[in-house]
N, C-alpha and C positions, 0 to 999 in steps of 0.2 A: 395550679399547680396540678399537673396529671401525668399518665404514661406517658405523653408526647414529651415530657423532657427525657424519655430513657432516650438517647442518642447515641454516635458511635462511640463514645467517650465512656460511657459507663457499661461494664461488666456485669450483665444480668442473665441468669438462667432461665431459660426457655425451655417450651415443649416438656411439658412435667406432665407425668400420670400421677394417679393418686391411687389410694387403695380403696378408699370408700367414698372420698370427697375432694373436691379442688377449692373448696372455701379454705381464704385464710391463710394462702400460699405455705401449704405443708405444715402449718404449724398443728394443727390436730392432729394427724400421723408422729409428728415428733415427738408430741405429748404422750399417745399410747405408747410407743415404741419405747420410750425414755421410763415410763411408770413401769412396763413389762419388766424391763431388764434392772430397774431399781428393787422391784421385789423380789426378782429373782437371785441378785445379790445380797439383799436382806437376808433373806431365808440361808444363803448360802454361809452367809458370816455367822448368824444365829446356829446354824449347826456344826460350825466350826469351833465357835466358842462354848457351845453344849459339850462338844467332842472332850474340850481340853479339861473336864473336870473341876475339882475343887484345889487347884495344885498353886493356879495364880504366878507372878512374877517372882516368887523365891526360886522359882525352877531355875532361873537367870542366875543363882550365886549357890545352888545344891551342888556339893560334890560330892557325896556320899556313894556314888553311884545306881541310884536307883533308874531304872528305866523309864525314860520321859518319852512322851510322845511329842513330835514337830508342833503340834496345834495348842500344845501349853504354853510355848514361848511367846504366841503373838495373841490369841484367842481367848484368855485366860478368865476366870471368874475375879469375883470382889473379895471373896470369903476367904481365899488363902491368905490374902496379906496382911489380917487380923488373927483370923483363926489358926492357920497352919503352922507351924514350928518343925523346923528342920531337926534332923537326928545326927547324932556321929555316928561313925561307922560301926558302935557296939549298940546302936540301937535307941540309946539315950538321949533325952531332947538336949537340942543346945541352948543355955542361956541365952533369954532375949535382953539386950539391955534396955536400961530404962528410959523414962521419955526424956527424963533430963541429963543423960548419958551427954557428952561432948560428941561422942563417934553416932549419935542418931539423931533421927527428927521425930516428934510424935507424931502418930497417925491418928486419925480423927475414924474411928470405925465406920464400917458401913453395914446395912441389915443383909442380911442372908436373900439370896436371889429367890423369888418364888415362881416356879415354871422355867420353859424354855426361853419366853421374852421377858424373862425378869431384868435383864440388863437396860432395858429400856425405862422400866418403871425405876430403877436406881441411880441411871443417869440423871433423870428429870428431878430427882430427890437430892443430886448433891449440892449441899450447901456453901456459899463462899468461905466460910470457915474451913470447911474440912477440905477444900481444893487450896486454900492458901497454906495449910498445916502440911499438905500432902505434896504438893506440885511447887509451891512457891508463888511468890509475888508476880512475877512474871503471867502466869497464867490467869491471874485474877484481873491484871490489867488487860489483858488481850481480850477477855471475854466482855469485860465490861464494855471496850473499844465497840465489839459486836453488838451489845445491847444496844448502845447509843446509836449506832447504825440503824438498828432494827427500828428505833423509837421515830429518827426519822424517814427511813422507808415507810412508815406506816402510814404517818403522814401525808407523803407524797404520793402513796396508792391512794389514800381515801379522795384526795385532789384528783388525781387522774381519773380515776373511777366515775367521780360525782360531777365533775366540772369541766377538763380536758375531753374526756369520750363522747359525753353528750353533744357538746360543742361542735367536734370535729366528723360526728354521724349524723347529725341532724340539717346540718347549716351549709352542705356541698351543694354545687349546681345539680340539674337532675342530669341524669344520664352519663354521668361522670364515673363512677364507680356502681358496679352491681351491688345489691345490698349484701352479697355473700363475698364480697372483696374486701381483702385486709386493709386496701386504701383507702377504705370508704371510715376507717376508725382512724385514720393519720391524720394530721395538719396538711398533708398535700391533698384531701378532699375538699378543701376552701379554696376559694379563688383568691389569686394574690390581692386583688381589692375588698376581699370582705373586711366589714369592722369586726367581726369576731374574733380575728386576728391579734385586735388590743387585749383581748383576754389570756391569749399566750403570752403576750411580752409582758403583761402585768403579773401573771404567775412566775414569769421567769425570775424576774425582780425579787419576788418575795421569796423565791427560794435561798437566797443569798445569805437573810439573817435567820433564815430557818436552820440552814446547816450550820452556822457559827454559832448560834446561842445555844441548841443541843451538843453538836460537838465539844465546844468548849468545855462541857462539865465531864467529858470521859477521863475516867481514874488516869489516862496515861499522862495528864496534866498535871498532876499532884507527886510526880516524882521528882526529887532534888534536882537540881542541875549537877549536885557535887554531893554524894552520898556522905557523911560521917565516917571518917576514917583518922587513924593518928600516925599511919603509914606514908612515906614520902618516897615516891621514884624518884632517883637522882641519875640523869643520862649525863652523856657527853663528858663522861670521866677519862682521864688522859691515862694512859698505860701505866705511867710511873705512880698513880695513885689509887691504883685499883688492888686496894687495902683497906681490910675493917678499921684497922688501928689509923691509917691515914684520914678515913671517911667522918669517924669518930670524933677525933682531933680536931678536925677542920671546922664540921659545925659546932663543936661545943665552944670552938674560940668564938666564931661569930654570933653565936646566940647563947650566953653564958646560962641563962635563966633557965633552959629547958633541961629536962630530964631522959635522957636517950637510955632507951630499955634495949634495942639491938641492931644491930647493924647485919646486913646481908648483903653477898656481893654476888651476881649474876653469872653463870658460868657457860660455856658453850658445850651444851648436852645434845647435839645432833645426833653423834654416832652413839653415844650412850643410851639415847633413848629407843632408837630401832634396835639395839642389841638387846637392853632390857626388856622389850616387848616379847624378843623370841624367849629369853630365860623365862619370864611369865606364864608363857605359853607351856612351854616344857615342864616347868614347875608345878604347875595345875595340875597337868597330864598325868604326873609322875604321881603325884598324889591322888589321882584316880585310881589309877592301877593298884595303889596299895590297899583303897579300902574297896576293890571291886571283888566280889567273892570269887569270881573267874580269872583272877590275874593270871595265871598260867596259860590261859588260852586267847588272851589278847595278844593281838598282832598288830604290828606297824608297818607301814611301806618306809624304806629308807629315803626312798626318791620317788617325788609324784609321777615321772611317767616310767616307772620301771616296776615290774613285777616281782622284785627281791623283797621279802619280807623277815621279820624277826619278831622275838619277845618283845611285846610294847613297854614292858616295865624296865627291862635292860637296856632297850633301846633310850628310852627317857632319861634314866639314872644314868647314861653314860654322855648324853647330850646335857642332862642340868650340870652335870661336874664340867663338863668344857666350855659351856656358855657361864657359868659361874666364874670361872679362871677370866672369861673374857670382859666382864662385867666390871669385874675387881680391878682389872688392868684399865679399862677406861675410864672407871670411876676416879681412878688415882691420876691418868694423865689429864682429863677433865678438871680438875683443882688447879692447873696450871694454866688453864686458858678462861681467864677471867675476863668479860666484857666490860664494856664503857656503863653499865648500868649497877645501879645499890639501892637498896632499901633499907630507908632510916625510920624506924618506929619509935615514939615519944609515948611520953604518959598520958596526954591529955590531945583532944581534937584542938581545942583552943591553941596549944603550943603549935601543932602543925599547920595550922591554919597560918598562924604569926611568920613561920618560916616561908611558907610559900607566898606569902602575901610581901614579905620585907627583904627576900634574897634577890640579890643581883647578881648577875656574872662578874666577877673580878679581871684583873687583867692578868692573874698568873691560874686561876680556875674558871674555867668558861663552862661551868656545872648549870643544867636547867633544871628546875625542879618542879612537881607536879603531884598532886595526891595518886597515890598508888591504886592500881586496880585492884579487886579481891585476886587472893592465889590462883582458886581454881578459874578465873577467868584468862589467866595468862597462857599462852603456848610458849611456853620456857624453851620448847625446841625451836622456835622460831625466832628467838631473841639474838641470836647468832648473824642474822641476816643484815647485812649492811645497808643503811638508809638508801644510797644510791644505788644499789641493787635493785631493792624492793620498789622504788620508784621508776627503774627500766620495767623491771616485770608488771608494775601497773600500769605503762603506757603500753605494752606490748599486748597484755591481757584485753586491754580494753580497745584497741588497734583491731585488733582480731574480731571480736566480738563485734563493732560496728561492721566488718567487712561481711562477717555471716548475716547479722541484721539487713546489711544492704543491697544483699544478693539474694536472700531468701523470700521466696515467694508467699504469697497470702492463700488463704484457701479460694479467693475470688479468682485467682488464677487458675486453682484445680478445678475448679466448678466449670470455668472457661474452655479447660483442657480436655474435662471430661465430656463436655458437648460435641467434640469434635472426635469422639472415639465411635465406630459405628456399632463395636461390640458390646456397646451398654445400652446399647438403643433396641426397642421392641422394631417388628414388623412395620408398624404404624411411623418408626422414626422419633417416637418417644422416649423420654429417658425415665428409669424409672424413680420414686420418690426416695428411695434408699440411697441414691446417688445424688438427686437433686437439692433434697432437703437434710435429710438425718446424715448423711456421710459428711457433707462440708462442715456442719455445727458440732460434728465429733472432731472431725480433725483441727477445728479452730480450739476446741478444747485441748485437745491432744499436744497442740502447739503451745497453749499457755501453761500445759504443764512440762514441757519438755525444757523450753527455754531457761524456768529458775534452776532446773537440774543443771544446764551449761554453765550458767551463771555461776552458780554454789561450787562447782568443780573448779572454774576457772580462777574464782577467790579464794579456795583452799590451796591451789598452786601459789598464788601470789605470796603467801605466808603473812598471815595478820598477826601480829602481836597478842590481840586479846580476842577473845571469841566475841564480847560485843560487839566491836569495829567489825569483824568478820560479817556477824549478822546484820548488821545495820547498813553496810556496802551491798551486803544481797537484797536487802530490800528495796533501795533507793534505785539501785541497778534494773532489778528485776520491773518494777513499777515504771520506770521510764521506758524500757523496751517493750514491755506487754502494753503501754500504751498508745504507742507507734504502731505496733504490729497488729493488733487486735482490734483498736477504737481508729487511730487516725487514717491509717490508709486504706482499711476497707470503705470507711464512710464515704473516702473520696473517690472510691472505685477504683482505687491505684492496686498494683499487684505488688510493689516491692518500693522500697526508701530509693534506689534507682529510677523509678517511674516517677518518683516526687522529685526529683532533682532536675530531672529531664523536664519535666512539666513545668517547674520554676523557671526553665530559661526560656520558654514558648509564651506566646500570646495567644494559648488555647484557652479561651475564656468560658468555652463550652464544658468544660470540666468540672465548672460551678454548678451546674445544672445536676451534677450528680449526688450532691449533698443531700443526704438523709432522702433518697428513692423510696417510698414503701418496701421495695423489696431488700432495702439496706435494715428497716425497721422489723421485717419480719426473720432474715436473718440473725438478727441479735437475740431475738425473742426464744428463737429455737437454740441458740447457742447457751442462754442462761437455762432453757428448760434441761438441758445434757446437763452443765456446769451443776445443777440442783439436784437430779436425779442420780445419772451416773457418775457423777465426779464425787458426791459426797459419799455415795457408795462404796467406791473405791478407795476412798481415804479412810474406810473401816477396814478395810481388807488388808490394806498395806502392802498392795502386792510386789513395791519396789525392795521393799526392806525385805520381804520374805525370799526373793531373788537372790540378794545379797546373801542371806542368811544360807540359803542351800547352796551357793557357791563356796562359801565358806566351807562347811562340810564337806564338798566335794573334795576341794583343795587339803584339806587335812589329813595329817599321816595315819589317823586311827581315830576311834571313835572316843577316844580320851580326852582328846581336844575339844569335845564339845561343851563343857562346862564353860570353859574360856571363851569359845566363841559365843555362848549364851550371853555371857556379859559384855562382850565387846558389841553387841549389836543395839545394847539400850541406848539409845542418845537423847540429848535434848530436844525438844519439839521445835521445828524450824520455824521461830517466830516470824524472820525474816522472808520466807519464801509465801506463809500463808497471809502476813498482812497485804503482800504486795496484789495476792490473789483476791483477797476480799475486798481491799481497794479498787481493785481494776473494775471488779462486778459493779460495785457501788456506784463508779464514776460511769459505767456506760449504761447503768439503771438512769441517772440521775440526765445525762445528757440524752437519752432517748425520750423522757418522761414526756417530754411536752410535745414533739412529734410524733411518737408512738405509745400512745398511754396504756396499752393493752401489753408493755415489757413490764411493768411494775408489779401486777398479782406473782408474776413468775420469779421477778426478782425479791421479794418479800418471802416466797417460799424456798429460794435457794438460801437466804441468810438464816433462816430459821433453821433449816434442817444442816448449813454448815455449823451454826454454833451448837446445836445438838451434837454434831460429830465431833466437832473440837471438844466440847465438855468430855465424853467419853474418852476421846485419844489422851487428851492431858492430865485425867486420872490414870487411865488402866496401861496405857500403852508406851507412854515417856517418861525419860527421868527427870527430876527437880530442875528447875531454874531458876537463877535469882541474877537478872541483871540491873536491879534496881540500885544496888550498891555498884554497878559499873556503868559510869559515867550518868548516873543519874536516872536512869532508864530513856536514854535518848529515842531509842527504836519505837518505845510508843507515844512519846510526845510528836515525834515525825511522822509518822503513822496517823496521828490525828490532823496536822497539820497538812498531809498531803489530800485529804478529803475536799480542802479548798478546790483544788484543781477541775472538781466536778462541776461546780457553780462557775468558775471562770471559763471553761469549755463550752458551758452550755449556753452563757451569755454571747460569747465569741460566734458560736454555728447560727444562732438564732440572727444576731445581728446580719451573718451573712446571710442566711435564708431572706432576710428581709431586702437587703440591697441587690442580690441576683435574679429574685423571681418576682419581677413586677415593678410597675412605676408608684404604687401608690404605698410602698412601704419605706418612703423616706424618712416620714417622721417616728416610725416604730425605731428606724436604724439608728437614728442620731439620738434616740431617746436609750437604746440599747448601748451603744457607745458610748456614752455619758456616765451610764451605769458602770460599764467595763473598766472605764478611766478612775473613776472613784474605787471600784473594788479592788483594781490592782494598786492602787495607791494604798490603801488602807491595810491590803495584805503584806508591802512592800515594807512601810515606814512606820506605822501603827500596830498592824498584824493584831487583830483581835483574838484570831485562834491562836497565835503562837504566844503571846504574851500574857494570856487572860490568866488570872490565879483563882485558887481555891480558896473557899471560904476560910477553912480550916488547914492549916499546916499537916501535912502525913505526919503519923507517928514512928520516923525511922530514926533511931536514937541506938548510939552504941551502947552495947550489953556491957556488965561488969564483967572482968576476967581477963587474962592475957590476949594480946594480940595475935593474929593467924601469922602462922609462920611463914614466911618467904621464901620458903626451899622447895624445887620440886621434887616430886615423889622419888626418881629415881636417885639422887643424892642423899636421901634419908636411909637412915640405918635400918636394914633390910630384915632383923628381926622384928624391931617395932613395927614396921609397914604390914608384916605379915600378921603380927596377933592383932593389929587393928582390924584388918580385913576379915579374920576367922570371928572375933568379937562383934563385928556388925553385921556378919550375914544374917543374922537372923532378923535385923532390923531395915531401915528403909535406905542406910549408908551405904549398903553392899552391891549396890548394882553396878560394879565394873570400877568401882574406885577405892584406893586405899587409903585415901587423905580423908578428911573430916568431910562432912556434909557439905551441900552446896551452898546450905543457907541456915542459919538458926532461927525457927519461927518466933523463937523470944523476941528476936530484934522488931517485928512489925505488931502492928496493932493492924485489927480488921478494919479498923478506922480508916487507916492509911491507905487501903484500897479500895474503898465504898463506890459502887456501881454508880 
C-alpha cells in the first residue's frame, strides 16, 4: 500500500510548501501554530478572569445598582461564591440562607486563588463532592465518563506507540516512503502480503473487550431508568374531565387504598409566559432605578430604533403598571384553558409504582400514566403543543437538517477548491501551509462546532416537553451528523452525502482505494490537534455566550435592564453537545489508532485538556443541572453506549482494507467479518454495554418532606415568587430562577456517582 493508490478518485492536497520542514504532512506546523494560539488564548482568558476581580457569579443576581464590569459575568474568580455577601440599597448585608433551606443548595467552599494563574490550581483541586454539591450529579456523571475515556485512550496510546508504530515504521518495503514521510508511520507502509498485518488484526479484535470492560464501569450506567418519584403525569384527558375533582375522585375510586396528596392541572401558558418575561424584565429594571443613587439621571429609549428618550424610572414604572395588568388578565384567562395533562401526587413511591403498573385505560377514560419528570425539567410553555403538530415539526426539522447535510460540502472539497485558486499560490505554484494544512483542519473543527448549534436551534423550535428529552435529542442527532460529516465522508475521500449516494449507484470500485490513505490520517491528526488546543481554549473564553450577552445589552432600553440580562445568560451546561463532541473525537481516535498510531498521543492530549476545561466551566460558568431524576439519566447511559460505535467502525474498516487492498488478506478479512458479526450480535441482543449493572445500586432515594409543586412559576403567587427570589439572591438558587433549586443535594450520596 503506497501512494500509487492515490488515484483520480481521491482528493489529496498537493504542491504544499512548509515553514521549516515538509516532514509528516504538515503536522509539525499545525502543532506549532496551535500551541502558539493556545498560549495566547489562555493568557487572554487569564487576564480577563483576573480583571473580573473578586465579585464572582453573584453579580448575576445583584440588583443594588453597583457598577460592574462585563468581565465579572464570564471570567470571575471562585472566592466570591463563598466569600462575598450582597448588600441591600442601604449598604447592610443581605441575610444568607442556611445550607438546609429549601430554597438554597449548600456550597462546598473553595480556597482563595493565589496569583494570576491560581484558577488552574483550584480547578485541579476541585473534588467530586464539591462538584456534586455545587453543580449537581449530572456534572459528576459527565466527568466520570471522560475519566473512563481517558483510561481507554491511555491504554490504546500505549499499544499504538509501543507495538503498532514500530511495526509500521520498521517493516515496510525499501524505498516505499522516506524516513521523514508520515506514510511510513502508518499501516500503508506495509505491503498487503506482510505477515505483520496480523498484529493489526489481533489488536483490533482486542480493542473490543477493552472498550466494553472499561466503559461499562462509567458512572452513567449507574443511573436509574426511572428515578424515585411519587408524582404521576396523566395525559390524554378528555376536555370534560380536565378538573381536579374529577381526576381525584376517579383515581380514588380505582385505587381506594392510596392517599392522594395533591392534584394539579396543566394550563396553556404560552402567551402568559412571554408576557410575564417582559414584566419580569421591566420589574427588575424599575427596582434597579429605585436603588440607583443617580436615579434622576438614568434615561431609557422608548423604542429601539428611535432617539427619543425619557426618565428611566418613570418609563419602567409606567410599563410595569401596564404589563402587570396584562399579566393579571392573561393569568385569569389561562385558568380557563386547561390542557389534557394532570399531575397526581400520592403519599409514597410504592403507591405511585402500583398505579403506573396496574392502571389500564378503560372504555370511558383513555388516560395514560407515567412517572412525572421533575418540575424544573418541564417546558411548561410547550405543553400546549399538539402531538400531531409536534410530530409534523419533527419531520420538517429533520428533513431540512438532512437536506443541509446532504448538500453541505466537507473540508476535502474546500481543499480541492483552494488548489485551483491561483491567488493562493506563490510564484512557484505552491500553496501555503496555512491553506493546505492549518486552514482545512480549522474549518473542520469549525464545522463540528457549528453543526451542534444548528441542531440545538432546530430542536428548540420543535418544542420538546422536557429539557432532558431536548438534550438527549441534540446529543444523538449531533453525534450521527458529525460522525457522517467529519469521519465517514472525508475518510472515503467524498465531498458530501450527495457524492456518497451517487457513488453507491455506480461501479467505481476504485473509490475503496481512498480509504485510510496517509493523507487522511495526517488530516485527522491535524484536526485533533486543532480541537485539543484552539478548541478547548475557546471553550474557556465562551465567545458565543459573550456575543449573546453583548447583543442583549445592545437591545436593552437602558442599563437598568442589565441585572435581568445577567441572570438570563446563565444556562445549564449543554451536555448533549459536549457528549457528542467528546464521543466523536474518541471514535475518530480509536478508528484511526491502528492505521495511524500517531493520532493517539494528540487524542490523549485532547481528552485531558477537554476534561480540565469542562471541570472549570461546570463549576464556574454554568448553572446547576439534575437529569438523574429525569428519565433516569438516559443521556449519560446513552453516551456510554455510543462508544461502541468506535470499535464497530474500526473492525468494519479494517475488514474493508483487507478485502480491497491485496490478495493476501482474505484470511484476515474472514476473521474480522466473523468478529464483526459476533460483536453486532452481542450489542444487539445481549448488549454487554447497555445492560451491564453496577455492583452497588446508586443511593438515589426520595427525601422526606413535601413533594415539589407541579405549578409553573408564572402561575404561582407573584408576592411569594418575588420573596423567594430575593431570599435566595445570596445563595446558589438565585441564578435567574424564582423556583426552588434544581436539585437538593441531600437526595444523593457521593457513592451514587462514583467515578
